[in-house]
Every structure is written in C-alpha cells, then in structure tokens.
C-alpha positions as CSV (number, residue, x, y, z in Angstrom):
1,M,23.7,-9.3,33.7
2,S,25.1,-6.6,35.9
3,V,23.3,-5.8,39.2
4,E,19.6,-6.2,40.0
5,T,17.6,-5.5,43.1
6,I,14.4,-7.2,44.3
7,T,12.6,-5.2,47.0
8,F,9.9,-6.1,49.5
9,G,8.2,-3.9,52.0
10,C,8.2,-0.2,52.7
11,R,9.2,3.0,50.8
12,L,12.3,3.2,52.9
13,N,13.4,-0.2,51.5
14,I,12.8,1.2,48.0
15,V,15.1,4.1,48.7
16,E,17.7,1.8,50.2
17,S,17.6,-0.6,47.3
18,E,18.4,2.4,45.0
19,A,21.4,3.2,47.1
20,M,22.6,-0.4,47.1
21,L,22.2,-0.6,43.4
22,A,24.2,2.6,42.9
23,A,27.0,1.4,45.2
24,A,27.3,-2.1,43.7
25,Q,27.4,-0.7,40.2
26,A,30.0,1.9,41.2
27,A,32.1,-1.0,42.6
28,G,32.0,-2.8,39.3
29,E,29.8,-5.7,40.5
30,R,28.4,-8.0,37.9
31,D,26.1,-11.0,37.9
32,L,24.7,-9.9,41.3
33,V,21.1,-10.0,42.6
34,I,20.4,-8.1,45.8
35,V,17.2,-9.2,47.6
36,N,16.1,-6.6,50.1
37,T,13.7,-8.3,52.4
38,C,10.8,-7.2,54.7
39,G,10.0,-8.7,58.1
40,V,6.8,-6.9,59.0
41,T,4.6,-9.9,58.5
42,S,5.2,-13.7,58.3
43,E,3.9,-13.5,54.7
44,S,6.5,-10.9,53.7
45,V,9.3,-13.1,55.2
46,R,7.9,-16.1,53.2
47,Q,7.8,-14.1,50.0
48,G,11.4,-13.0,50.5
49,A,12.6,-16.5,51.0
50,Q,10.6,-17.7,47.9
51,A,12.2,-14.9,45.8
52,I,15.7,-16.0,46.8
53,R,15.0,-19.6,45.8
54,R,13.4,-18.5,42.5
55,V,16.4,-16.3,41.6
56,K,18.9,-19.0,42.2
57,R,16.8,-21.5,40.2
58,E,16.3,-19.2,37.2
59,R,19.8,-17.7,37.3
60,P,22.2,-20.2,38.8
61,E,25.3,-18.3,37.6
62,A,24.3,-15.1,39.6
63,R,25.5,-14.4,43.1
64,V,22.7,-13.6,45.5
65,A,23.2,-11.1,48.3
66,V,20.4,-10.8,50.9
67,T,19.7,-8.0,53.4
68,G,16.7,-6.3,55.0
69,C,14.6,-6.6,58.1
70,A,13.6,-10.3,57.6
71,V,17.3,-11.3,57.8
72,E,17.7,-9.4,61.2
73,I,14.4,-10.8,62.7
74,E,14.7,-14.4,61.5
75,P,18.5,-14.9,61.0
76,E,18.4,-18.7,61.4
77,R,16.0,-19.1,58.5
78,F,18.2,-17.3,56.0
79,A,21.5,-18.5,57.4
80,T,20.6,-22.1,56.4
81,M,19.5,-21.2,52.8
82,A,22.0,-22.7,50.4
83,Q,20.9,-20.3,47.6
84,I,22.4,-17.2,49.5
85,D,26.0,-16.3,48.7
86,A,26.2,-13.3,51.1
87,I,24.2,-11.7,53.9
88,V,24.6,-8.0,54.4
89,P,23.5,-6.6,57.8
90,N,20.6,-4.1,57.7
91,A,22.8,-1.4,59.4
92,R,25.4,-1.6,56.7
93,K,23.5,-2.1,53.5
94,T,23.5,1.5,52.3
95,Q,27.2,2.0,53.1
96,A,29.4,2.1,50.1
97,S,31.9,0.0,51.9
98,A,29.5,-2.9,52.1
99,W,29.6,-3.2,48.3
100,A,33.0,-1.7,47.4
101,G,35.2,-2.9,50.3
102,R,36.1,0.7,51.3
103,P,35.9,2.2,54.8
104,G,32.6,3.8,55.6
105,D,30.2,4.8,58.3
106,M,26.5,5.3,58.8
107,S,26.6,9.0,57.8
108,S,27.9,8.2,54.2
109,S,25.3,6.4,52.2
110,A,25.8,5.6,48.5
111,R,24.7,8.5,46.3
112,V,21.5,7.6,44.3
113,P,21.5,8.7,40.7
114,T,18.1,10.1,39.7
115,A,17.4,10.2,35.9
116,S,15.6,13.2,34.6
117,T,12.6,11.1,33.6
118,H,12.0,10.4,37.3
119,T,9.4,12.9,38.3
120,R,9.0,11.8,41.9
121,A,11.7,10.7,44.4
122,F,11.8,9.4,47.9
123,V,14.3,10.8,50.3
124,D,15.0,8.9,53.6
125,V,15.4,11.2,56.5
126,Q,15.0,8.8,59.5
127,N,15.6,5.1,60.2
128,G,14.8,2.8,63.2
129,C,12.3,3.2,66.0
130,D,12.4,3.8,69.7
131,H,8.8,2.8,70.3
132,R,7.8,-0.7,71.2
133,C,4.3,-1.4,69.8
134,T,3.3,-4.8,70.9
135,F,2.7,-6.2,67.4
136,C,5.8,-4.8,65.7
137,V,9.2,-6.4,64.9
138,I,10.7,-3.4,63.0
139,P,12.8,-2.2,66.0
140,M,14.5,-5.6,66.0
141,G,15.3,-5.3,62.3
142,R,16.3,-1.6,62.2
143,G,17.4,-0.7,65.7
144,A,17.0,2.6,67.5
145,S,15.8,5.8,65.8
146,R,18.5,7.6,63.8
147,S,17.9,10.9,62.0
148,R,19.7,12.2,58.9
149,P,21.0,15.8,59.6
150,A,19.0,18.6,58.0
151,E,21.9,19.7,55.9
152,A,22.3,16.2,54.4
153,V,18.6,16.1,53.7
154,V,18.6,19.5,52.0
155,E,21.6,18.3,49.9
156,A,19.8,15.1,48.9
157,V,16.6,17.0,48.0
158,S,18.6,19.5,45.9
159,E,20.3,16.8,44.0
160,R,17.0,15.2,43.0
161,V,15.5,18.5,42.0
162,E,18.6,19.3,39.9
163,A,18.2,15.9,38.2
164,G,14.7,16.8,37.2
165,C,12.4,15.5,40.0
166,R,9.4,17.7,40.6
167,E,8.2,16.1,43.8
168,V,10.1,14.7,46.8
169,V,8.5,12.5,49.4
170,L,10.2,12.4,52.8
171,T,10.2,8.9,54.3
172,G,11.3,7.1,57.4
173,V,10.4,4.2,59.7
174,D,9.0,6.6,62.3
175,L,9.0,9.9,60.4
176,T,7.6,12.1,63.1
177,S,10.5,11.2,65.5
178,W,13.0,12.9,63.1
179,G,15.4,15.1,65.0
180,G,15.1,13.5,68.5
181,D,18.7,12.2,68.4
182,L,20.2,15.4,66.8
183,P,21.7,18.3,68.7
184,D,18.9,20.5,70.2
185,A,16.4,17.9,69.1
186,P,14.7,19.7,66.2
187,R,11.3,18.5,65.1
188,L,10.0,17.4,61.7
189,G,8.2,20.7,61.1
190,A,11.6,22.5,61.3
191,L,13.0,20.2,58.7
192,V,10.1,20.8,56.3
193,R,10.4,24.5,56.6
194,T,14.2,24.3,56.1
195,I,13.7,22.2,52.9
196,L,11.1,24.6,51.5
197,R,13.3,27.6,52.3
198,E,16.6,26.2,51.1
199,V,15.3,24.5,47.9
200,P,13.0,27.1,46.4
201,T,12.9,25.3,43.0
202,L,11.2,22.2,44.5
203,P,7.6,22.4,43.3
204,R,6.1,19.7,45.6
205,L,7.0,18.2,48.9
206,R,5.1,15.3,50.4
207,L,5.3,13.4,53.6
208,S,4.9,9.6,54.2
209,S,3.3,8.0,57.2
210,L,2.9,10.2,60.3
211,D,2.1,9.4,64.0
212,C,-0.8,11.6,64.8
213,G,0.3,11.9,68.4
214,E,3.7,13.4,67.4
215,I,2.8,16.1,64.8
216,D,4.6,19.2,66.1
217,A,3.3,22.8,66.0
218,D,5.8,23.8,63.3
219,L,4.6,21.0,61.1
220,W,0.9,22.0,61.6
221,E,1.8,25.6,60.7
222,A,3.7,24.6,57.6
223,F,0.8,22.3,56.5
224,G,-1.6,25.3,56.7
225,A,0.7,27.9,55.2
226,E,3.0,26.2,52.7
227,P,1.3,25.5,49.3
228,R,4.2,23.5,48.1
229,L,3.6,21.0,51.0
230,M,1.0,18.8,49.5
231,P,-2.5,18.6,51.1
232,H,-2.2,14.9,51.8
233,L,-1.6,13.1,55.1
234,H,-1.2,9.4,55.7
235,L,-1.6,8.5,59.4
236,S,-0.5,5.5,61.4
237,L,-3.8,5.0,63.3
238,Q,-3.9,1.1,63.4
239,S,-7.2,0.9,65.3
240,G,-10.3,2.9,66.2
241,A,-10.8,1.3,69.6
242,D,-9.1,2.7,72.7
243,L,-8.9,-0.7,74.3
244,I,-7.0,-2.2,71.3
245,L,-4.8,0.9,71.0
246,K,-3.8,0.5,74.6
247,R,-3.0,-3.2,74.1
248,M,-1.0,-2.3,70.9
249,K,0.9,0.2,73.1
250,R,0.1,3.0,70.7
251,R,0.7,6.6,71.8
252,H,-2.7,8.1,70.7
253,S,-6.3,7.6,71.4
254,R,-9.4,7.4,69.2
255,R,-10.2,11.0,70.1
256,Q,-6.8,12.2,69.0
257,S,-7.2,10.4,65.7
258,I,-10.4,12.3,65.0
259,E,-9.1,15.6,66.3
260,T,-6.0,15.3,64.0
261,C,-8.2,14.8,60.9
262,R,-10.4,17.7,61.9
263,R,-7.4,20.0,62.4
264,A,-5.9,19.0,59.1
265,R,-9.1,19.9,57.2
266,A,-9.6,23.1,59.2
267,L,-6.1,24.2,57.8
268,R,-6.6,22.6,54.3
269,P,-10.2,21.8,53.5
270,E,-9.1,20.1,50.3
271,A,-6.8,17.7,52.2
272,A,-7.0,13.9,51.6
273,I,-6.3,11.8,54.6
274,G,-5.4,8.1,54.5
275,A,-4.6,5.7,57.3
276,D,-2.9,2.4,58.2
277,L,-5.3,0.1,60.0
278,I,-4.8,-3.4,61.5
279,V,-7.6,-5.8,61.8
280,G,-7.7,-9.0,63.9
281,F,-5.3,-7.8,66.6
282,P,-5.4,-10.2,69.5
283,T,-8.5,-9.8,71.7
284,E,-10.3,-7.7,69.0
285,S,-14.0,-8.4,69.4
286,E,-16.7,-7.6,66.9
287,D,-17.5,-4.5,68.9
288,T,-14.0,-3.2,68.9
289,F,-13.8,-3.9,65.2
290,Q,-17.0,-1.9,64.7
291,E,-15.2,1.0,66.3
292,T,-12.5,0.8,63.6
293,L,-15.1,0.6,60.9
294,A,-16.8,3.7,62.4
295,L,-13.4,5.5,62.5
296,V,-13.4,5.8,58.7
297,E,-16.4,8.0,58.8
298,D,-15.6,9.8,62.0
299,C,-12.2,10.8,60.7
300,G,-13.4,11.3,57.1
301,L,-10.7,9.0,55.8
302,D,-10.3,8.9,52.1
303,F,-8.2,5.8,51.6
304,L,-7.0,2.9,53.7
305,H,-4.1,0.5,53.9
306,V,-5.6,-2.5,55.6
307,F,-3.3,-5.0,57.3
308,P,-4.6,-8.3,58.6
309,Y,-2.8,-8.9,61.9
310,S,0.2,-11.2,61.6
311,S,1.7,-12.8,64.7
312,R,5.4,-12.1,64.8
313,P,8.0,-14.0,67.0
314,Q,9.3,-12.3,70.1
315,T,6.5,-9.7,70.2
316,P,4.1,-9.3,73.3
317,A,1.1,-9.5,71.0
318,A,2.1,-13.0,70.0
319,R,1.4,-14.1,73.6
320,M,-2.1,-12.6,73.7
321,P,-5.3,-14.5,72.8
322,Q,-5.4,-14.7,69.0
323,V,-8.4,-14.0,66.8
324,P,-9.3,-17.0,64.5
325,A,-7.7,-16.6,61.0
326,Q,-11.0,-16.7,59.1
327,I,-12.5,-13.9,61.3
328,V,-9.4,-11.8,60.6
329,K,-9.8,-12.5,56.9
330,D,-13.4,-11.6,56.9
331,R,-12.9,-8.3,58.8
332,A,-10.1,-7.3,56.5
333,A,-12.4,-7.7,53.5
334,R,-15.1,-5.7,55.3
335,L,-12.7,-2.9,56.1
336,R,-11.3,-2.8,52.6
337,D,-14.8,-2.6,51.2
338,C,-15.4,0.4,53.5
339,G,-12.1,2.0,52.3
340,E,-13.1,1.5,48.6
341,A,-16.4,3.2,49.2
342,A,-14.7,6.1,51.0
343,L,-12.2,6.5,48.1
344,A,-15.1,6.4,45.5
345,R,-16.9,9.1,47.4
346,R,-13.9,11.4,47.3
347,L,-13.1,10.8,43.7
348,S,-16.7,11.3,42.6
349,R,-16.7,14.7,44.4
350,Q,-13.9,15.8,42.1
351,V,-15.7,15.1,38.9
352,G,-16.5,18.3,37.1
353,G,-13.7,20.2,38.8
354,I,-10.1,21.2,38.1
355,V,-7.1,19.5,39.7
356,R,-3.4,20.3,39.5
357,V,-1.5,17.2,38.4
358,L,2.1,16.1,38.1
359,A,2.5,14.1,34.9
360,E,4.4,10.8,35.3
361,R,5.3,8.1,32.9
362,G,2.6,5.8,31.5
363,G,0.0,8.4,30.8
364,R,-0.8,8.9,34.5
365,G,0.1,11.3,37.3
366,H,-0.9,12.4,40.8
367,A,-3.0,15.3,41.9
368,E,-1.9,17.4,44.9
369,D,-4.1,15.2,47.1
370,Y,-2.4,12.1,45.7
371,A,-5.4,11.0,43.7
372,C,-4.3,9.0,40.7
373,V,-5.2,10.8,37.4
374,R,-5.4,9.3,33.9
375,L,-3.9,12.2,31.8
376,P,-5.0,13.7,28.5
377,Q,-2.7,13.1,25.6
378,G,0.3,15.4,25.2
379,M,1.3,15.9,28.8
380,A,5.0,15.0,29.2
381,P,6.5,13.5,32.4
382,G,7.5,16.2,34.8
383,E,4.9,18.7,33.6
384,I,2.7,20.2,36.2
385,A,-0.6,21.6,35.0
386,D,-4.3,22.1,35.8
387,V,-6.7,19.6,34.1
388,F,-10.4,19.1,34.0
389,V,-11.8,16.0,35.7
390,R,-14.5,14.6,33.4
391,A,-15.1,11.3,35.2
392,C,-13.8,8.8,37.7
393,E,-13.2,5.1,36.9
394,G,-12.2,2.6,39.5
395,R,-9.5,4.1,41.7
396,E,-8.5,7.0,39.4
397,L,-9.8,10.2,37.9
398,I,-10.1,10.7,34.1
399,A,-8.9,14.1,33.0
400,E,-8.9,16.2,29.8
401,A,-7.0,19.3,28.9
402,L,-8.4,22.7,29.8
C-alpha cells in the first residue's frame, strides 16, 4: 500500500485531500492513510473517529495521519486516540513541507495532478471565514478568511483544462468573501470574469455555495452575460424565518432570499437554484419552520441540502433553548420530502426537451443546470453534446442521442 486518503465533509476538503495525496506521494510516503476530518456536526466528528479506529484495526501496519476541522475543534478527543500516529494542523495540511519536510508557506500548496479522464475539477479559491454564525464552528477549524490570488487561481484552472477537464467548480468556505483580504479588495465577480477571459478554452465554469447577501454587481453581470458560467446557483439560506435568521446571526433576510432567486431567473430563466437549509435550530417553532417550508415555493428552489441542527461546543446556539431531537428529525424528513417534490417538478418539465450535457464516467453526466443525466450509449467522458430527454426516473433525467 502506498498512500490513501479518507475524506469527510465539504468540497474544499475533497480538494485538500487531493493536494495532500499528491504531496505525500511526491515525498515517497508508503503505508500511509490520511484521514481528513470534518467538524461541522457532532455526527461528522463521530464518523471521523470511527474511520480512524477502523483503519487501524483493518490495517495495523499502516501509519495514520489525521487532519481537518474536527481535529481543530475537538483536539482533546483526537489527542487521546492511540490509533493516530500523527496529527497535521489544518493550516498546514496542504503545504508540501507538512509531508516532505521541506520549507513552505501558505501560498504554496501541493500541485494536484488531474488525469485526462477527470472531466470536472474543484479549484479552491478561498479558505476560512470572518463571520460568526451562532451555530457554526468552522471559523474555529479554519481560521480567518484567506483568498487565493487571482493569478494563482487562473494558473490552477489552466492546469486542469490542459489536463483534460471540461468543467471547473470554484469552491471555498465562504466563497463570496473572496478578495476581501487582497490588495484593493476585488470581488468574486472580478475573479470569474478574469478566469473566463484568461482561460478561453475552459468550456464550463460553475460556482459552489454563495451567500445571497454578498453577491456583487460584477458577479450578477457575469451570470447574465457569460454562457460559460453555468445557470446554476447554490445559496446558503439556512432558514426562511427572519426571527431564526437573526438568531443565527445571518446577514440576509427572507425578502433578500426571494429577491436573489427572482433576480437570478430574470437574468437566466433556465437557472436551477438550490439551497442549504437547517431545521430544528434552537427556538424554532412550528410556525417558523412553516416559513422555511414556504420558502421552497416562494424562492422556486429546485433542490435542497437539508441539515438537522447539531449543537456544537463553544457556539452561542448551544446555549439557546434546544428543540427536541424527535421534532428535529420529523421536520428534516418533511423538508426533504418538500425538496424531493421540487426536484421532481423541475426534472419533469425537462422531459421532451433538449439539454446540453457533459459526459462523465459511469454512463452519466451533468446538464448545464447540474441535473444528473443518464447518457445514451457512445458518449465518451469529456464530451459535451446536446441530448434529447425522453424521461425522468428518480433524481435523474434519461437521455437519448439526437
């Protein structure tokens, strides 16, 4: 065995795991398992610890290195685990020096090789967060917001396109805060325009989760005018009730959520819009939960990521009156059902039409609006083509060649 990574949590963790894998392999490491943990919920921390124990039980000869947000947020828990051979701080995990013993700094991450069969790639452009939402421990795990300079982002995107990627997804902990710590404080819209200008061979650019209160004018203009910027937004909304948003210390209102979705569809009527939503936040009543349910229709949301509230240590929300666990579970199920119905409506509207799809491995691909498409035979990974949608089944479209 050489080097293996086990990853929990967000897309940024996926990107960072690839960088760690590349750095450890370049350093000649062998018999090493890197566990990249997540600390966003108590369940994710538990799963990370469980994976560490399982790895050591199944592969006692392997060394286990552990990193990620859970290690930063609950250090005592991991410091006492006998199965761990090394703990790498979150701030150093993508430095080549952390794995090769060479000098390094935060501006030099390990280069991530991208095979030509990888049709989509994530590029991290921002890390950390300066906000202090009352439920969130991520600033404790990742620190203050830090932006990757535009020239470094363009270089990373270019490398992936040259390696055969047809779509790049920009990702970060707080993506819309990109640039705030750079000279002249550029905004995310400027970065998007720079990428599209400097990498003309990139067919598709996509954005990960956005804060609807921080979408800048340049980004809106690019969304409406740039066909290579995909008609797909994922918004960090969290709740549909102003009272709960205020107690979460979010930076937007219910009205701003609705206006953001309306603006997106005015610019790109075909746009698909998804959202992160938390249920069972402390003090959430049935009435305020109903406001979140209603937000799905009021915003015209097409797909949901539903998170049952999880009390995290050292957060203000942990000291608020908690909602009983069974009520949280029931509300999460109701909201997920609402999300499944919304997705089914969107997919059914596409039956009988034509969508442009990027073929990936496994006989599937993604349309421009991020709908999953079961492909007709003969499409090779990396091919972009129009296909006819003859049906929808479950959470995907069924396509045939034109």
